C-alpha positions as CSV (number, residue, x, y, z in Angstrom):
1,M,0.0,0.0,0.0
2,D,1.2,3.4,-0.7
3,A,1.0,5.6,2.3
4,V,0.5,8.7,0.5
5,R,-2.3,7.8,-2.0
6,G,-3.9,5.0,0.1
7,K,-3.8,2.5,-2.8
8,A,-1.5,-0.2,-3.9
9,S,1.4,1.6,-5.6
10,R,2.2,-1.4,-8.0
11,E,-1.2,-1.4,-9.6
12,K,-1.0,2.2,-10.8
13,Y,2.0,4.5,-11.8
14,S,4.5,1.6,-11.6
15,T,7.8,2.1,-13.4
16,E,9.0,-1.5,-12.9
17,M,9.0,-3.8,-16.0
18,P,6.3,-6.5,-16.1
19,V,7.4,-9.9,-14.9
20,N,6.6,-11.6,-18.2
21,E,9.0,-9.3,-20.2
22,Q,12.6,-9.7,-20.5
23,P,15.0,-7.0,-21.3
24,G,16.1,-6.9,-24.9
25,K,13.0,-8.7,-26.4
26,R,10.1,-7.1,-27.9
27,S,6.9,-7.5,-25.9
28,S,3.7,-8.9,-27.4
29,K,0.6,-6.8,-28.3
30,K,-0.8,-7.3,-25.0
31,A,2.3,-5.9,-23.3
32,A,2.4,-3.0,-25.7
33,A,-1.3,-2.2,-25.0
34,A,-0.6,-2.4,-21.2
35,S,2.4,0.0,-21.5
36,E,0.3,2.5,-23.5
37,K,-2.4,2.2,-21.0
38,M,0.1,2.9,-18.2
39,D,1.5,5.9,-20.1
40,A,-1.9,7.3,-20.6
41,K,-2.7,7.0,-16.8
42,A,0.6,8.6,-16.0
43,N,-0.2,11.5,-18.5
44,T,-3.7,12.0,-16.9
45,Y,-2.1,11.8,-13.4
46,S,0.4,14.6,-14.3
47,E,-2.4,16.6,-15.9
48,K,-4.5,16.3,-12.8
49,K,-1.6,17.3,-10.8
50,S,-0.9,20.4,-13.0
51,D,-4.7,21.3,-13.1
52,K,-4.7,21.8,-9.3
53,K,-1.9,24.3,-9.6
54,T,-3.2,26.2,-12.6
55,K,-7.0,26.2,-12.0
56,P,-7.9,28.7,-9.3
57,T,-11.5,28.9,-10.6
58,E,-12.4,25.5,-8.9
59,K,-14.6,25.9,-5.8
60,A,-12.3,26.0,-2.8
61,K,-13.4,25.2,0.7
62,P,-14.4,28.3,2.6
63,R,-11.6,29.3,4.9
64,R,-12.3,29.4,8.5
65,Q,-12.1,32.8,10.2
66,N,-9.5,33.5,12.7
67,I,-10.8,32.7,16.2
68,L,-10.0,36.2,17.4
69,I,-12.3,37.5,14.7
70,Q,-15.0,35.1,15.7
71,I,-14.8,36.2,19.3
72,L,-14.9,39.9,18.4
73,N,-17.9,39.7,16.1
74,G,-19.7,37.3,18.4
75,E,-19.9,34.4,15.9
76,I,-18.4,32.0,18.5
77,L,-21.4,32.4,20.7
78,T,-23.6,30.6,18.2
79,R,-21.6,27.4,17.9
80,D,-23.1,24.3,19.3
81,F,-20.2,23.6,21.5
82,V,-20.7,26.9,23.3
83,L,-24.5,26.6,23.5
84,N,-24.4,23.0,24.9
85,N,-21.8,24.0,27.6
86,L,-23.3,27.4,28.5
87,T,-23.9,26.4,32.2
88,F,-20.4,25.2,32.6
89,I,-19.1,28.4,31.0
90,F,-21.2,30.5,33.5
91,F,-19.8,28.5,36.4
92,I,-16.3,29.1,35.2
93,L,-17.0,32.8,34.9
94,L,-18.5,32.8,38.5
95,L,-15.2,31.1,39.8
96,L,-13.2,33.8,38.0
97,M,-15.2,36.6,39.5
98,L,-14.8,35.1,42.9
99,M,-11.1,34.8,42.4
100,V,-10.8,38.5,41.6
101,A,-13.0,39.4,44.5
102,K,-10.8,37.3,46.7
103,G,-7.7,39.2,45.6
104,Y,-9.3,42.6,46.2
105,Y,-10.5,41.3,49.7
106,G,-6.9,40.1,50.4
107,K,-5.5,43.5,49.5
108,Q,-7.9,45.2,51.8
109,L,-7.2,42.9,54.7
110,Q,-3.4,43.4,54.2
111,K,-3.9,47.2,54.3
112,D,-6.0,46.9,57.4
113,I,-3.2,44.8,59.0
114,T,-0.6,47.2,58.1
115,D,-2.6,50.2,59.6
116,L,-3.3,48.3,62.8
117,Q,0.4,47.3,63.1
118,A,1.5,50.9,62.7
119,D,-1.1,51.9,65.3
120,L,0.1,49.2,67.7
121,D,3.7,50.3,67.3
122,A,2.8,53.8,68.2
123,K,0.9,52.7,71.3
124,T,3.8,50.5,72.4
125,A,6.2,53.4,72.0
126,E,3.9,55.6,74.0
127,Y,3.8,53.0,76.7
128,I,7.5,52.5,76.9
129,E,7.9,56.3,77.1
130,N,5.4,56.7,79.9
131,K,6.9,53.7,81.8
132,A,10.3,55.4,81.6
133,R,9.0,58.7,82.9
134,L,7.4,56.9,85.9
135,E,10.5,55.0,86.8
136,E,12.5,58.2,86.5
137,S,10.1,60.1,88.8
138,T,9.8,57.4,91.3
139,S,13.5,56.7,91.6
140,R,15.1,56.7,95.1
141,Y,17.1,59.8,94.3
142,R,14.0,61.8,93.3
143,L,12.0,60.7,96.3
144,V,14.9,61.7,98.7
145,Q,14.9,65.3,97.1
146,A,11.2,65.6,97.4
147,L,11.2,64.6,101.0
148,E,14.0,66.9,102.0
149,K,11.8,69.8,101.2
150,R,9.4,68.6,103.9
151,G,12.1,68.0,106.4
152,L,12.3,64.2,106.3
153,K,15.5,62.5,105.9
154,E,16.4,59.1,104.7
155,A,17.2,56.5,107.5
156,V,20.8,55.6,107.7
157,N,20.2,52.5,109.9
158,P,17.9,49.8,108.8
159,V,14.6,49.7,110.3
160,K,14.1,47.1,113.0
161,V,10.7,45.6,113.5
162,I,9.6,44.5,117.1
163,R,7.2,41.8,117.3
164,L,5.4,40.7,120.4
165,N,4.2,37.2,121.0
166,R,0.8,37.2,122.5
167,K,-0.6,34.6,124.5
168,E,-3.8,33.1,123.7
169,D,-4.9,33.1,127.3
170,E,-4.8,36.8,127.7
């Protein structure tokens, strides 16, 4: 079988010599008729081949439009494939819209987190500042200065605690 034509290649267009002929001998009338027939077929084949090249007036298949053009003019929406799968197409569009909405929602959450983090950092800095002021104002040195104005002095000797043991009888 000829892979290109889909037919047995020996039956037609063969250039081999027939088996019953021998080189150097004249063929019989049958062989001559057969060779003329083969020549005629070869001529018609070559004519058919050249006709395809030279005859542009034959009706050619209508060329499919580009897919982009079909989308732009809306012709793709009338195809059977699109009409049969319309619910699936709407479902995919819904998923795409949800994906876009999720992206915007994520950006909004990220902005809120950034704002709250900046606010928390400001409050933490204010807390640390106020704590430092309180420690400075209640330091031992400052307390001693404030009490000297009132006439009180810091004790040099440690304070002694006197405890009495009470009897339960009394």
